[in-house]
C-alpha positions in Angstrom: -3.4 -14.8 -3.9 -2.7 -17.7 -6.3 -5.6 -20.1 -6.5 -4.7 -23.1 -4.6 -5.4 -26.8 -6.6 -5.5 -30.0 -5.7 -3.9 -33.1 -7.6 -5.4 -36.6 -6.5 -4.7 -38.8 -9.5 -3.0 -41.6 -8.2 -1.9 -44.8 -9.8 -3.3 -48.0 -8.6 -1.3 -49.9 -6.5 -1.6 -53.1 -8.0 0.0 -51.7 -11.3 2.6 -49.3 -9.9 5.9 -50.0 -11.1 8.7 -49.9 -8.4 11.4 -48.0 -10.2 11.4 -44.1 -9.5 13.2 -43.5 -12.8 13.0 -45.8 -15.8 16.1 -47.7 -16.4 18.7 -47.2 -19.2 17.4 -49.8 -21.6 13.4 -50.6 -21.9 12.2 -53.8 -20.9 13.8 -56.9 -21.9 10.4 -58.7 -22.6 9.2 -55.7 -24.6 9.5 -55.6 -28.2 12.6 -54.1 -29.7 12.6 -50.4 -30.1 12.5 -49.1 -33.7 15.6 -47.6 -35.1 14.1 -43.7 -34.6 12.9 -44.4 -30.9 16.2 -45.8 -29.9 17.9 -42.7 -31.6 15.8 -40.7 -29.5 16.6 -42.5 -26.2 20.3 -42.3 -27.0 20.0 -38.6 -27.7 18.2 -37.9 -24.7 20.2 -39.7 -22.6 23.1 -37.9 -23.9 21.6 -34.6 -22.0 21.6 -36.4 -18.7 24.1 -35.7 -16.2 25.5 -39.0 -14.5 27.1 -40.0 -11.2 30.1 -38.2 -10.7 28.7 -34.9 -11.7 29.3 -32.3 -9.1 25.6 -30.7 -9.7 24.1 -34.0 -8.7 25.4 -33.8 -5.1 24.5 -29.9 -4.8 21.4 -28.2 -3.8 19.6 -26.2 -6.4 18.4 -22.4 -6.3 14.7 -21.5 -6.0 13.0 -20.4 -9.1 12.0 -16.7 -9.0 11.1 -16.2 -12.8 7.6 -17.8 -14.3 7.9 -16.5 -17.5 7.7 -18.3 -21.3 11.4 -19.5 -20.8 10.6 -21.3 -17.6 7.3 -23.1 -19.3 9.5 -24.1 -22.4 12.2 -25.8 -19.9 9.4 -27.6 -18.4 8.5 -28.7 -22.1 12.0 -29.6 -22.7 12.3 -31.8 -19.7 9.3 -33.6 -20.5 10.3 -34.4 -23.6 13.5 -35.6 -22.6 11.9 -37.5 -19.6 9.9 -39.4 -22.4 12.2 -39.9 -25.0 14.7 -41.5 -21.9 11.8 -43.7 -21.1 11.6 -42.0 -17.5 8.6 -41.3 -15.2 10.4 -38.3 -13.4 13.2 -35.9 -14.0 14.7 -33.1 -12.0 16.3 -29.8 -13.4 19.9 -30.7 -11.8 20.0 -34.1 -14.2 20.0 -31.5 -16.7 22.9 -29.6 -15.7 20.6 -27.1 -14.5 20.4 -25.5 -10.7 16.6 -24.9 -10.3 14.3 -26.4 -8.1 12.0 -27.5 -11.0 11.2 -31.2 -11.6 8.7 -32.8 -13.7 6.9 -36.4 -13.9 4.2 -38.4 -15.4 3.5 -41.8 -13.7 1.6 -43.3 -16.7 1.6 -43.0 -20.2 -2.0 -41.6 -20.5 -1.1 -39.2 -17.1 -1.0 -35.7 -17.1 2.3 -34.0 -17.2 3.0 -32.6 -13.7 5.7 -29.7 -13.1 6.4 -28.6 -9.4 8.4 -25.6 -9.1 10.1 -24.9 -5.3 8.5 -27.9 -4.1 7.9 -28.2 -0.5 7.2 -31.4 1.5 4.0 -30.4 4.1 3.5 -34.2 5.2 4.6 -37.6 5.0 3.1 -40.6 6.2 4.8 -42.9 8.9 3.6 -45.8 6.7 6.7 -46.4 4.9 7.7 -49.4 2.0 11.1 -50.3 0.5 11.3 -51.0 -3.4 13.9 -50.9 -5.9 14.5 -47.8 -7.4 16.5 -46.8 -10.4 18.0 -43.3 -11.9 18.4 -41.9 -15.1 21.5 -40.5 -13.5 22.9 -43.8 -12.7 21.6 -46.2 -15.4 21.4 -50.1 -15.3 21.7 -49.8 -11.6 18.7 -50.4 -9.1 18.8 -50.3 -5.2 16.3 -51.0 -2.3 15.1 -47.5 -1.0 12.7 -46.9 1.8 10.3 -44.1 1.6 7.1 -43.1 3.3 3.8 -44.4 0.9 1.9 -41.1 1.5 3.0 -37.5 0.9 1.5 -34.1 0.6 3.6 -31.4 -1.3 3.0 -27.7 -1.7 4.6 -26.0 -4.9 4.1 -23.6 -7.5 3.7 -24.6 -11.1 4.9 -23.4 -14.2 2.6 -20.5 -14.2 3.5 -19.4 -10.6 0.2 -20.7 -9.2 0.0 -22.5 -6.1 -0.7 -26.4 -6.1 -1.3 -28.9 -3.4 -0.3 -32.6 -4.5 -1.3 -35.5 -2.2 0.3 -38.4 -3.8 0.4 -42.4 -2.6 2.2 -45.2 -4.1 4.5 -44.8 -7.3 3.5 -41.2 -7.6 4.5 -40.5 -3.8 7.9 -42.5 -4.6 8.5 -40.7 -7.9 7.9 -36.9 -6.2 10.5 -37.8 -3.4 13.0 -39.4 -5.6 12.8 -36.1 -7.8 12.7 -33.8 -4.8 16.0 -35.7 -3.7 17.7 -34.5 -6.7 17.0 -30.9 -5.7 18.6 -31.4 -2.8 21.7 -33.2 -3.7 20.6 -36.5 -2.6 20.9 -39.7 -4.8 19.4 -43.2 -4.3 23.0 -44.5 -3.2 22.7 -42.3 -0.3 19.4 -43.4 0.7 20.1 -47.2 0.6 21.9 -49.5 3.0 25.9 -49.9 3.0 25.6 -53.5 1.5 23.2 -52.1 -1.2 25.5 -49.3 -2.2 28.3 -51.3 -2.2 27.0 -53.8 -4.4 25.7 -51.3 -7.0 28.9 -49.6 -7.1 30.8 -52.8 -7.9 28.0 -53.3 -10.9 29.0 -50.0 -12.0 32.6 -50.6 -12.1 32.0 -54.0 -13.8 29.8 -52.5 -16.4 32.5 -49.9 -17.2 35.4 -52.1 -17.6 33.2 -54.3 -19.8 32.7 -51.6 -21.7 36.1 -50.4 -22.1 37.1 -54.2 -22.9 34.3 -53.8 -25.7 35.8 -50.5 -27.1 39.3 -52.0 -27.3 38.3 -55.1 -29.1 
């Protein structure tokens, strides 16, 4: 029987960022990216499937092989997530129908890979915060989620693990698990928030078209 492991590392509530996945561009108050980091960011974002791609609305397939290929996939996802300034990434966002996600809730935090995750418990206590998504860059919407969760999954070696999380970590896990079930933040928000987000997406696309035509 696989060893059960407990992950209780939590991000302090007072420093938790509200976004489940990092926005398309760095914080405006942060120093400009050096050209190499910006090039890595652009390259990473080119791998990520965007709103409208059918795989983002499909349920992913359970992982049944725990081999070097899976571990390489976890490493690749972690690299793309980091280069794109994300805190979480699910396999479907890279076009892969696998029930696999990775996340890291802080620069010094340990990378966590959840394979075939199952939500065992969620708190009645809920909180509404802005969420962004690498697959819908530049857009944030209000999403209500439980503050505490317990998730049972396998790791990339096929070992059982139980993650008890709160705050940002719990939100990131739920956000990425949604991707495994074909659910996006636009499906989790209110009708008004969804309409606003879609309007902003249309406006951004028109502005891009005007810039390209100029």
